[in-house]
N, C-alpha and C positions, 0 to 999 in steps of 0.2 A: 430475553430471548432465550429458549431453553434448547441449547447446542446440541442436546444429543440427536445423531442421527441425519443434523444439517448439513448443507454441501456447501464447503467454504473455499473459496480461491484467494490466493495469496500472490501477489506479483513481487519479484525483487526477492526470494524467499532462500536462495543459497546460503545466505550467511546474514549476520547483524538484526536488525527487528524483524525480518521477514523470516527469516529462520526461527527467530525466538515464538512468531505469532503461531507458526504452522503448530510447534509444540505446544504451545498453551491449546490452542482450538482442538487439536486432537485429542489430547488428555481430558477433555472436558466434554469428550464423545461424539464431535463433530468429524464428519468424513470429508478429510482436506487434499487441496492439491495445490501445490505449491509451483509457481513457475520462476524458472530464470531463464539467460541467455545460454549457458553452458551446462550440458548434460551431466557431466559427472558428479561436480560439487551438489547440484541439485538434487540427483538421484542418492546420494549418499545423505543428505539428509532425510528426506523419505525413508529410505532404507533403515537408518536407525529408529527413528518412530515405530518402524511396522516390528522392529525386533521387541518393540516393548508391549507388541499387542494391539496397537494403534491402526488406525486405516490412515493412510498417508500414502499421496502418489506424487512423485517429480515429473515434469515437463519440461523441455528445452526450447523457449521460443523468444523473439524480441518483441516487446511490447511496442518499441518503436516502428516496428515493421507493418504497415499496414497488409499485407499480404498474409501476417500469420495471425491476425484477430481472430477470424472466423474459424481457423483449425483448431488453433485454442481451444476456443470455447466449446467445439464440437467432441474435441479429444477429452476434456474435463467432463463434461456433461454425460460422455458415454460410460466414464469412470465411477462419478460419485452421482449423476442426476443432475437436475436444473439447480442452479445456485440461489442458495439462500442468503448468504453473504460473499461480498467481494470488495477485496483489500488492496487499494491502489497504494503499492509499497514503493515498487521500484521507482529509481531515480537515477540520474546521472547531473554531477556539476559539470560536466564540460573540460575542457583542459585546465589542467592545476600546473603549475602554482594557477590560482584564478586571477585572470587579465582583467584590467580596467575595460570598461565599455567602448573605449576608443581602440583598444587592441582585440578586441573581440571580432573574430571573422563571422561572418552573415552565416557561412554553413555550419559552425559551434553552435550559434544560438539558436540555428534551425533544429539540430540534432538534439539540443538540450529540451527544445519544446515538443519534438516527437514523441520523447520518451515520457517527459513528466506531465506534459497537459493533453497532448492531441491522441496518445496511445490509451492513458484511460477514457477518453472520450469514446474513443470507438471502442474499446472493450466495454464501456458502460451500455453504448449503444446496443452491443451485441448479446447483453445480459439483462438488462432491465425490462426491457419488452416482457419477457417470461415473467418476471418476478411481478408487474402489474398485472397480467394475466391470472395468477394463482394469488392475487392480493396479498402481497408482500414481501418485505427483501429490506438488505439494508447494504449501503454502499460506504465504504469508509474510506477517503482520502485521507493520507498521512501526508500533513505539511511541515510548515518550519516557521520558527521567527521569523526567517529572511522575507517570508510573504506580507507582512506587515509592518518590518523596519527596513531601512534603506542602509545597507552596509556596502562599503566599497568593495569593488572588484567581486560582489557576489550577483552581478546583475542578471545573468541569464538565469540563473538558478533561482533566484528572486521573482523575477518575472512569471518563472514558469509556475512557481508555488503560489504566487499572489492571484494568477488567471486560473489554478485549480481550484482554490478555494471559492472564488465567485462563482465558476462552472458549478460544483455543489449546490451553492446556493440557489442558481436560477434552477438546476435540476429539482431541488426541494420544492420551489414553487410551482414548476411546472406539473408536478405529480402530486401537488398536494391531494389529499383524500384518498389515493391509490394503496396505503399501505407500506409504501416504498418509502424508506428513510434514507438521509444522505447526511454525512458527519464530517466535520474536517478537524482530525485531531494533530495536533503539535506535539510530538515525542519528547520535543527539549532538545538538548544536547546529548549524545549518547558515546559512548567508546565504540565504535564502528570505525570500519576502516573507509569510509566516506569522509569521518569528521578528521581523521589521521591524514588522508590525503587534502584537504581541504586547511586544516590547521596543523601541521604536523609537530608543532612545538608545545601543543595545548597541553595542562597536568590531568593525563588520565584519571588521575584520583578525583577530580572534581566531575568527571562525566557519571550520566546515568547508564546504568547494565541495561543493556536490551532486554533481557529477559525478565526485570523489574518493568519496564515500560510495557511490555508485551502484557504481562499479568495485568496491569491496570486496563488496559484496552480490552482485554477480553472481558475483564469482570465489567466494563462498561456495556460491552453488548448484551450481557447476561441480565442486565438491569432494565427497569423500564427506561425507554430510551430518551433524551432530551429531545426538544424542538428540531424536526428536519430542518439541515441548512446549518446549524450551531456550529460555532469554532470552539474546539474545547483543548485545553493544556495536560497533556498526560500527568505531568507534576501536582495538578489540582483533583486527581482523578484517586477514587478509592481502589486498593488493590482488592482482590478477592478474599 
């Protein structure tokens, strides 16, 4: 996909991988909207990109809030037009230190699912219909190795990411032939605040930089896309 002039929406964009993705998409000529829960850090990211002469906007919405989704899509479309690329990056671990399933409150599991699974489902519903009408588009689910491996204490997060991946595969099967693509991308272990919250004693030198991972993901988008519904690991992708 030639990203010049394309409308891109990235969730969880005020820090970490989402922030890096905003920058890489914008520098490739896309018109980018980033979304996060808190207005000040999100706007700071967008303002820094605008200072480079790039088109970037920051919006403050909670993707886990049902009432926010259509307002979010409406405002984003008013800024950059109908979305060509949607990146589901926003995630929550739930309470940390990560608890065993026996110690996980039902309300905490529900919140993780609302942000990591139901939110992306609602947001996709709000965006993908227009993509189908226009004959093309791309939805990228940022997933995790926890979606395919059974790590103790990662229960709520793991379940949400496993379900998100399968949701992407079902979307791909149902929309085959429409020109709308769905990809599940595992970024690997990155040096982010979320990783530090989950594993505070991890050796940061062994972790990938969000900037490097974002470069690989954006390069993937610019090349001929793999089969819709595919699961990809960022570490195996070529950088731009």
